[in-house]
N, C-alpha and C positions, 0 to 999 in steps of 0.2 A: 791509639794510631788516629782516630777520627774524634772527634768532640765535637757537638751539637748541642746548641744553647739556645733555645726560645726562638727558633724559626721559627719567619711568619714570611707567606709570599702571600700579597695581594694582588687585585687586579679590580680596579674600579672599587666597587663594595662587597666584592666576593671574596672572602679568604679561602686560598685553594691551601693553604699549609695554617693550622692555628697554633702556634706557642710551642711548637715541638721540641725536644730536647731529649736525647739518645747519647751513646757513645761505643765505640766499634775499635777492639784490642786484640793486638797482635796473634795472629793464630783463627781468629773468628773469620767467617764466613756467615753473615747478617745476609737473611730473606726478608727483603721487602714486599708483602703480601696485602691485596685488599681488592675491593672491587674495581672497576673501570670509576673514575674520577674522584678515589679514595685522596691523590696527591700521590701519588707514589713515584712518577717520571719525574715531577717539581722539585723534588728532593736531588735528584741528580742534576738536573737545569741550574740549581742553588749551589751547589758544589763544585759547579763547573762556571760560574759566575756571568751565566747568561741569562737570568732574571732578575730585577731587584728585588731584597729580602731587606728584612730586619733581623737582630741576632746574630749570635756568631759561630762561625765554623771554623774550627779549629785541624789544621793538620800537622800529627810530631809537634804539638802544641804551638804550632804559628798559626796565627788569624789569617785566611787566605787574604784578609782584606790587606794584606803586608806583604804579598809576594805577586812577583811579575809571572807571568805565563809560561815563560820557562821553568821559573824556579818552582812554580807548581808541577808540571810536567815531568819533573822529577822527582817528584815525590808520590804523582797522584795520575792515574790514566782513567778515561772515560770511553767506553764502548754504547753509543747511544742505537736507541733500532733501529733506524734508516740511517742513509746518504747518500748525499747530493754529490754526485762526480757528472762534473762538467767537461773534463778533458781526456785524451787517450792515455792516461798512464796505464804500465803495464801494472800487473798483480805484485811482481818484485818491487816495481818504483812505490806502491804504496804502501809496503811492506817496510821498506828501507827509511820512508818517511819519519819510523816510529824512532828512529836515532837522532830526530835533530836537539831535542834538549839536550842528551847526552854529549855531542858534538860540539855544541857550541855556534855552530856557523849552517845555514839553510844549504848551501851548495855540499858543503864536508859531508853533512848528511845524504844528502841525497846520490852521491857517489861511493858512500859506505860499502861498496859491491864485495867486501871479504867481512863483513861482521859475522861472528860468529854468532850472535844473537840473532842475528836477520836470516842468517840458514835455519837456525832451530825453530825460528817461528814459522818458516814457510813448512818445513817436514813434519813438525809437530800438528798442524792444523790440515796436512792432505794437500798443501798446493804444490806439488814440485809439478806436476804436469800441467799445470794453467799457469805457472807464472810467469811466461812471455807474453800471456795475452792481455789483450787490452780491457781495462775493467768496464769499459762501457758495453763490453759483448757479455757479460755475466751474469747467472740467473741471481736471485735473490739470497739465497741461500748460500753461494760460491763469494757474491761479495760482501756477505757478513763474516765468512770465515776470512777474508782478505783483512778485513780492519780488527779482527781479533788479533789476527798475525802480526799488525802494526801494533799493536797494545803490548802483546808478547815479546815483539821486538824492544819495546820502549823502555821492558823493564821496570815498571815503578814499585812501590813498596804498598801503595794502595790502589787494586783496581775496583773501580765500581762499574756494574755491569746493569744497562736497561733492557731486559728482555734481550741475551745473547744467544737463545736458542729461537729465538720467534720466527726465523724463516728457516729454518734446519729440518732436515728429516731426522729418523730417529736414532741412524748411527752417528749423524755427528751431533747430535743432541749431548748421547752417552757420551761420544768422546771430550765434546768441549767441556763438560761439567768433570767428566773424570780427569782432563787436563788441569783445567782449576785447581780442584781438589789436590792434585798432585803439584800444583804450584804452590800453593798454601802451605803445604808440608815440610817443602825444599827451601822454601825461603823466609826471610822472617815479615810475615805480608797480613793483610786481612783482606776481605774481598767484601764489597756490600753488591747486591743484585738485587735490582727488581724483578718478579718471577709472578705471571700470571698461574704458573701449574703447580699447585700445592704437593704435588707427590714428589718433582724433584726436589722443593725448595722442602718438604721434610727428609729425603731421602741426604742430601747433600749438604744441608745449612746445619751448623751447631746453634746458630742462633736466629733469632725472627723476629719481624717487627709488623704486627699488624693494623693496617690505619684506613680510617672509615670517615669521609666526609673533614680529610684533613685534620684528622686528631689522632694519636696514639690509644689504641683499644688496649694494646698491652704488647710489653716486651720482654724479653728472655730467653731463655732456652728456649728451642723448639719443641720439645715435648709440652714445655707448659704454654705456650702462645696459640699452640696449637689444640685449644681443648673443645670440646665439642659443642660445649654453650656457647664460648665466645664464638668461633666460626657460624654457630647458626644464628647469633644473631646478626652479625656482621655481612653476612650473604645470602642474608631468609631463608634458607632452605638446611635439612639435615645434610653436612657435608660427609660426615660419615658414612652413612647412611647409603648416600650415590657413591663415593669413593668404592664403598665395600660390594653394590651391584655389577660396577665398573669390573671389578677384579675378579665379580666370580663368573663371566662371560668367558674367560679366560682359564677357566681350572677346567682337567679332561674328564 
């Protein structure tokens, strides 16, 4: 569903991504992992056409250079790490805006109060109690859930998530990842997630890509990518040993 060929992103004389290629197929949940500065979020910016790049990015065999924004939004939805809100929209207003690509007209989507997809998105993200609250009053976690609900309401075939649970407490981390997992099973879709938490990546992903210094160290099945040797090489520490130490403190 996503195919990326020879993707390179440069700022000045610095290469943030260096000639990377990979593909994601229906039913896949690709976890993109790596240390800070590896280039993970730059992939999100490239597929969002937010940064200049060389190479080719295809969504369902269509080059995104040839897609208008509204056409791309019908295929792919993106959740970023942070959100700048300057207007006192309600939570419900923000979620309803996820329907704009499907309705075709901005005002139609804004007043789409009876959309079952909007109602379902609000319900599964636990936003009913604050649906009429201004987004300017929300905590970071509440705001992230609001924009995730907007993405669910958009109902794309491809989800691209940049640290989707970065601001969420443990309850919503589990809920959001479980919801995305169910969404993949129930729909003909795929997901690409940028994650720092290797435990979450290992638990929920079936595919993984390990990045370092803008280059792919390994990509494939999670069990293959998360090898002791490759993780130690990239993170400069015994990741397996550290994870086992953390797990040990929870044993009775």
